[in-house]
Structures are given as structure tokens and as C-alpha cells.
Backbone bond lengths (Angstrom), bond angles and torsions (degrees), N, CA, C in turn:
res aa  C-N    CA-C-N  psi(-1)  N-CA   C-N-CA  omega(-1)  CA-C   N-CA-C  phi
1 M - - - 1.438 - - 1.527 109.95 -
2 Y 1.320 117.76 -51.01 1.457 121.53 177.00 1.514 108.70 -109.30
3 E 1.311 115.93 143.02 1.453 120.45 -179.49 1.513 110.39 -110.92
4 E 1.325 115.76 143.22 1.458 119.82 173.16 1.522 106.84 -79.29
5 T 1.319 115.82 131.29 1.448 120.43 -178.55 1.514 109.86 -99.35
6 P 1.334 117.58 140.92 1.461 119.58 177.28 1.523 110.18 -58.84
7 D 1.292 116.22 142.55 1.457 121.07 -176.49 1.523 109.04 -135.92
8 P 1.333 118.47 130.19 1.469 119.80 179.81 1.520 113.04 -67.05
9 H 1.330 117.74 -9.68 1.460 120.95 -179.95 1.521 112.19 -95.33
10 V 1.343 117.31 15.23 1.461 120.65 179.71 1.522 108.45 -69.96
11 H 1.327 115.14 132.20 1.462 120.80 178.08 1.518 108.09 -111.43
12 A 1.317 116.49 127.45 1.452 119.40 -178.15 1.530 111.47 -131.07
13 T 1.316 117.79 40.98 1.460 120.41 -177.92 1.515 112.86 -78.20
14 A 1.309 118.44 -26.54 1.460 121.94 179.15 1.525 108.06 -131.18
15 P 1.331 117.79 131.06 1.462 119.83 -176.99 1.522 113.08 -57.28
16 A 1.313 118.62 -30.30 1.459 121.11 -178.11 1.524 112.43 -77.98
17 H 1.332 118.37 -14.95 1.464 120.68 -176.55 1.530 110.60 -136.09
18 T 1.309 116.13 83.25 1.454 122.41 175.02 1.519 106.85 -113.52
19 T 1.328 116.97 114.40 1.461 120.68 -176.28 1.519 111.34 -98.38
20 T 1.320 114.86 151.81 1.455 122.44 176.16 1.523 107.58 -153.68
21 T 1.314 116.64 172.70 1.461 120.28 175.46 1.521 109.05 -114.31
22 V 1.327 115.33 147.66 1.458 122.61 -178.54 1.520 107.79 -128.82
23 E 1.316 116.55 136.17 1.460 120.63 177.61 1.520 109.55 -98.68
24 R 1.324 115.48 132.25 1.460 123.20 176.92 1.518 106.98 -127.86
25 G 1.307 116.48 96.09 1.464 120.30 -176.84 1.517 109.59 63.90
26 S 1.327 117.18 -125.29 1.464 120.29 -179.67 1.528 111.99 -90.40
27 F 1.326 116.82 7.68 1.461 120.84 -179.16 1.521 110.85 -111.62
28 C 1.306 115.52 157.99 1.453 123.31 177.88 1.530 106.94 -132.68
29 L 1.323 117.26 139.35 1.453 119.16 177.20 1.519 109.90 -139.33
30 A 1.312 115.02 154.40 1.452 121.67 178.05 1.518 108.49 -90.49
31 R 1.327 116.12 143.80 1.458 121.94 176.78 1.515 109.25 -135.16
32 C 1.326 114.41 155.84 1.460 120.85 178.50 1.520 108.49 -132.53
33 T 1.322 116.65 150.64 1.458 120.78 179.42 1.523 112.30 -66.99
34 C 1.333 118.50 -14.28 1.467 121.24 177.92 1.528 111.67 -77.57
35 G 1.345 117.17 -9.38 1.452 121.45 -179.60 1.518 113.47 109.52
36 W 1.316 117.28 -11.98 1.458 121.72 178.91 1.526 109.54 -67.61
37 S 1.328 115.95 145.24 1.453 121.94 176.08 1.521 108.23 -141.53
38 G 1.305 116.46 132.37 1.454 121.13 179.56 1.521 111.29 -81.92
39 A 1.294 114.87 175.42 1.464 121.34 178.25 1.526 110.20 -68.83
40 A 1.325 116.46 149.91 1.460 120.87 174.95 1.523 107.99 -71.38
41 R 1.313 116.11 128.40 1.470 121.92 -177.12 1.520 109.72 -124.61
42 R 1.307 116.22 147.24 1.468 119.66 170.59 1.530 109.48 -79.54
43 S 1.314 116.29 -24.22 1.461 121.47 -179.98 1.527 110.29 -91.36
44 R 1.330 116.95 116.05 1.466 120.42 176.73 1.529 110.53 -63.27
45 D 1.324 115.84 -35.90 1.466 119.92 179.01 1.532 110.97 -61.76
46 R 1.328 116.97 -40.82 1.473 120.41 179.08 1.530 110.88 -67.71
47 A 1.330 117.59 -36.24 1.465 120.75 176.10 1.528 110.30 -64.16
48 R 1.334 116.98 -39.61 1.477 120.49 176.39 1.524 111.04 -64.60
49 T 1.341 116.38 -38.47 1.464 120.46 176.95 1.521 110.17 -64.00
50 D 1.330 117.65 -39.92 1.466 121.11 175.97 1.530 109.97 -58.65
51 A 1.336 116.72 -44.43 1.461 121.10 178.95 1.534 110.71 -63.25
52 D 1.339 116.93 -43.68 1.464 121.10 178.10 1.526 111.09 -61.63
53 D 1.328 116.79 -41.82 1.468 121.02 179.42 1.524 111.18 -64.69
54 H 1.327 117.22 -41.90 1.470 120.39 178.32 1.525 109.87 -64.53
55 H 1.320 115.53 -43.33 1.472 119.68 -179.79 1.526 110.89 -61.56
56 A 1.318 117.13 -43.58 1.464 121.17 179.70 1.539 110.85 -65.26
57 A 1.322 116.90 -37.59 1.466 120.19 -179.39 1.515 112.38 -70.01
58 T 1.319 117.63 -28.90 1.457 120.69 -176.51 1.525 114.36 -101.14
59 N 1.327 117.62 -27.55 1.467 121.11 -174.90 1.523 113.77 -125.09
60 G 1.285 118.12 -0.91 1.460 120.14 -172.46 1.511 108.95 91.23
61 P 1.325 117.95 172.41 1.473 121.61 -176.89 1.523 112.38 -59.56
62 A 1.328 115.63 145.24 1.465 121.28 176.59 1.518 108.94 -69.88
63 A 1.315 115.18 149.32 1.477 120.82 -179.63 1.507 111.26 -81.19
């Protein structure tokens, strides 16, 4: 029903923590392969920031 859209902010440095953004209607949320999911946001930029924050907390700062 909903498709994950490619995102240039995808981080794939560790197999256990690959983040992406998913659109659900008018909302966007960050997801990680570890099972973590961010809050639903109307701002895609804020969802990307959530993904960046999760990535930094689990893998260190993004390059």
C-alpha cells in the first residue's frame, strides 16, 4: 500500500542500523532496520533529522 521512497540521507554504515524515511499519507517518518521508528512528522526534513539523530546515537556521527 505504501512504498518506501529512496532518500539521499540513507545511512548504511552498519547492517543493523540502516535508516530511511517512509511516507504515510501526509506524514513522513524515519525507520531503521533495527526496528526503531521515529515520530510521524509533516516535515520531511524533520523526519530526516530524526534518522540522522538515530544514526549518530547508534553508529557515531554520519560522515
